[in-house]
Structure formats: C-alpha cells, structure tokens
C-alpha positions in Angstrom: -20.3 -59.0 -115.7 -18.9 -56.0 -113.5 -15.7 -55.8 -115.9 -18.0 -55.7 -118.8 -20.1 -52.7 -117.2 -16.8 -50.7 -116.6 -15.7 -51.3 -120.1 -19.1 -50.1 -121.4 -18.6 -47.0 -119.2 -15.1 -46.4 -120.8 -16.7 -46.8 -124.3 -19.2 -44.1 -123.5 -16.2 -41.8 -122.5 -14.5 -42.7 -125.7 -17.7 -42.0 -127.7 -17.9 -38.6 -126.1 -14.4 -37.7 -127.0 -14.6 -38.9 -130.4 -17.9 -36.7 -130.8 -16.2 -33.5 -129.4 -12.8 -34.2 -131.3 -10.9 -34.6 -127.9 -11.7 -33.7 -124.5 -11.9 -34.5 -121.0 -9.9 -35.2 -118.2 -7.4 -33.7 -115.7 -5.6 -34.1 -112.9 -2.9 -32.8 -110.4 -1.9 -33.8 -107.0 -4.8 -32.1 -105.3 -7.3 -34.7 -104.4 -10.4 -34.7 -106.5 -14.0 -34.8 -105.2 -15.5 -38.3 -105.0 -18.4 -39.1 -107.5 -20.8 -38.3 -104.6 -18.8 -35.5 -103.1 -20.1 -33.8 -100.0 -17.9 -30.6 -100.3 -20.1 -27.4 -100.9 -20.0 -26.2 -104.5 -21.8 -23.1 -105.7 -23.8 -22.9 -108.9 -21.6 -22.5 -112.1 -20.0 -19.2 -112.4 -16.8 -17.7 -114.1 -13.6 -19.0 -112.7 -11.6 -16.0 -113.4 -13.9 -13.2 -115.0 -16.8 -11.9 -112.9 -18.4 -10.8 -116.2 -18.4 -14.1 -118.0 -21.5 -14.5 -120.1 -24.2 -17.1 -119.6 -24.9 -19.1 -122.8 -28.2 -20.5 -123.7 -27.0 -23.9 -122.4 -25.2 -22.8 -119.1 -22.6 -20.7 -117.6 -19.3 -20.0 -119.6 -16.1 -20.4 -117.4 -13.0 -19.1 -118.5 -9.7 -20.8 -117.6 -7.5 -17.8 -118.3 -4.2 -19.5 -117.4 -4.6 -21.8 -120.3 -6.6 -19.5 -122.7 -9.6 -21.8 -122.9 -13.4 -21.6 -121.9 -16.0 -24.3 -121.1 -19.7 -24.0 -120.7 -21.0 -25.7 -117.6 -24.6 -27.1 -118.3 -27.5 -25.3 -116.5 -27.7 -26.6 -112.9 -24.2 -27.7 -112.7 -21.9 -26.4 -110.0 -18.5 -24.7 -110.1 -15.9 -24.3 -107.4 -12.1 -23.6 -107.2 -9.9 -26.2 -105.4 -6.5 -24.6 -105.1 -5.3 -23.8 -108.7 -7.9 -26.3 -110.2 -11.4 -25.5 -111.8 -14.0 -28.0 -110.8 -17.3 -28.5 -112.4 -19.8 -31.0 -111.0 -23.2 -32.2 -111.9 -25.9 -30.9 -109.6 -26.1 -34.2 -107.8 -22.1 -34.3 -107.7 -21.9 -37.7 -109.3 -19.8 -36.5 -112.2 -16.7 -34.3 -111.6 -14.8 -32.4 -114.3 -11.3 -31.0 -113.0 -9.4 -28.7 -115.1 -5.7 -28.4 -113.9 -3.1 -26.0 -115.6 0.5 -26.9 -114.8 2.5 -24.0 -113.6 5.6 -24.9 -115.9 3.4 -24.7 -119.0 5.4 -27.7 -120.5 2.8 -29.7 -122.6 5.1 -32.6 -123.2 6.0 -32.8 -119.4 2.2 -32.7 -118.8 1.4 -35.5 -121.1 4.3 -37.7 -119.7 3.3 -37.2 -116.2 -0.4 -37.3 -116.7 -1.0 -41.0 -115.9 1.0 -41.1 -112.6 -1.3 -38.4 -111.1 -4.1 -41.1 -111.3 -2.4 -43.2 -108.8 -2.2 -40.4 -106.1 -6.0 -40.5 -105.7 -7.5 -43.5 -107.5 -6.8 -47.2 -106.5 -6.5 -50.2 -108.7 -6.1 -48.0 -111.8 -6.3 -50.0 -115.0 -5.5 -48.2 -118.5 -7.8 -49.5 -121.1 -6.8 -47.0 -123.7 -3.1 -45.9 -123.3 -3.5 -42.7 -125.2 -4.2 -41.3 -128.7 -3.5 -37.9 -130.3 -6.6 -35.8 -130.9 -7.8 -32.2 -131.6 -9.9 -30.2 -129.3 -11.1 -27.0 -130.9 -8.0 -27.3 -133.2 -5.6 -27.6 -130.1 -3.5 -30.6 -129.8 -4.5 -32.9 -127.2 -3.5 -36.4 -125.9 -6.2 -38.7 -124.1 -6.2 -41.9 -122.2 -9.0 -43.9 -120.4 -9.4 -46.8 -118.1 -11.1 -47.9 -115.0 -10.3 -47.7 -111.1 -11.9 -47.6 -107.7 -12.4 -44.4 -105.8 -13.4 -44.9 -102.1 -14.3 -48.5 -102.9 -16.6 -47.6 -105.9 -15.8 -48.7 -109.5 -15.3 -45.8 -111.8 -14.5 -45.2 -115.3 -12.0 -42.4 -115.8 -10.8 -40.3 -118.8 -7.6 -38.0 -118.8 -6.9 -35.7 -121.5 -4.0 -33.1 -121.9 -5.0 -30.2 -124.0 -2.2 -27.9 -125.5 -4.0 -24.5 -124.7 -3.1 -21.3 -126.3 -1.3 -20.1 -123.2 -0.4 -23.3 -121.2 -1.5 -27.0 -121.3 -4.6 -27.9 -119.2 -5.3 -31.4 -117.9 -8.9 -32.4 -118.1 -9.9 -35.2 -115.7 -13.3 -36.9 -115.4 -14.4 -39.9 -113.5 -17.8 -41.3 -112.6 -19.8 -44.5 -112.3 -21.5 -46.1 -115.2 -24.8 -45.2 -114.0 -23.8 -41.6 -113.5 -22.3 -41.4 -117.2 -25.7 -42.8 -118.4 -27.8 -40.5 -116.3 -25.8 -37.4 -117.3 -25.0 -38.5 -120.9 -26.4 -35.5 -122.6 -24.9 -32.8 -120.2 -21.4 -34.6 -120.1 -21.3 -34.7 -123.9 -22.3 -30.9 -124.2 -19.6 -30.0 -121.5 -17.0 -31.8 -123.5 -18.0 -30.2 -126.8 -18.0 -26.8 -125.2 -14.1 -26.6 -124.5 -12.9 -23.9 -126.8 -10.0 -21.4 -127.2 -10.8 -17.9 -125.8 
C-alpha cells in the first residue's frame, strides 16, 4: 500500500510536468531543506532584482544566471541557500530548489543530475528515468522517483532546463500528503517558469 501511495505521488508530479510542458526539480551538492524544514525563510521576493514585479498570483523571482523567472504563489517563501534559489510553501512542506551549474554545460548537468540525489536523499529509486520535454520553449530533461528524506517517504522530480544563459536544475520533493494539499499552487509555480 505504501509503495502504491508513493507511485501515486510520482504520478501527480508527472501530471504537473506534462501540464506545464516541463518543469521542476533541481539540485546541487548543497543540502536541501527537509519537507518540514525549520530554517527561516522570508516571504517570496526577487532573488536578484530588488524591483521584480509582483504578479496577481504571487511574487516574480528572477534567476538572472540562467535567464529565467518563476512566480512564487502568494504566501510562499523565498530564500537563497548559497548559489541556489529556494521557494517553499508557507508550511515548508514543499521545497523547490533552482540550481545553476557554474560551468553552464547543459549536457554535463543532465548526465550528473541523478547522482546529486544520492548526496541528500536515501533509498533513491528512479521510477521515470527521464524524458525530453520543453519548458516555455526551452529544452529540458526530467526524471522522477521516490526516496526517503530523514526517514520520511517522499516523491521527487528533477528537471534540467536549458535556460537562455545557463542550464538550471529544478528539484522538488515532498510527501504525497503535501503534494495533494498544495496541488493547485505547485502546478501554478511549475507553469510559471519562463524565459526572461
């Protein structure tokens, strides 16, 4: 039953990604927050531009290094974790991490993406080994699966987007309950990833 629950959560991720034409999950060697992270985060605000506009649905966050932007839903939080841009649900049960590889090599980012998961998740299983897609016209490759984070079963999705300037890894992981609870906001965030 538990395995079925996790597979259902991965199916929710896949539906979100299909709906927005690509999408979401990043990663680098920096340790991401747990689904119920206790680290302080501020309300969503621009990552690199103090004057980024607020949209009707939330705060636009620009990731200049990659040449993309994303809109955090109203009430969601934003923080910088080293070079990463992290957007979390208000209750911190869902964590989106946008990482831009310094070398800017899309193919290398795609090849090394899955290895990064092992650096902070346990019992990583890949249910979808990857597929080519488009995110706002940008080439992307996504993969999905299940794992454990601090003993908690989670579903994860990792997508590498070939941004206009550099690739960006978009990493999301959460429990099935959190995905269901925040389905509308998560889908909106995924659909908001755009070229600047």
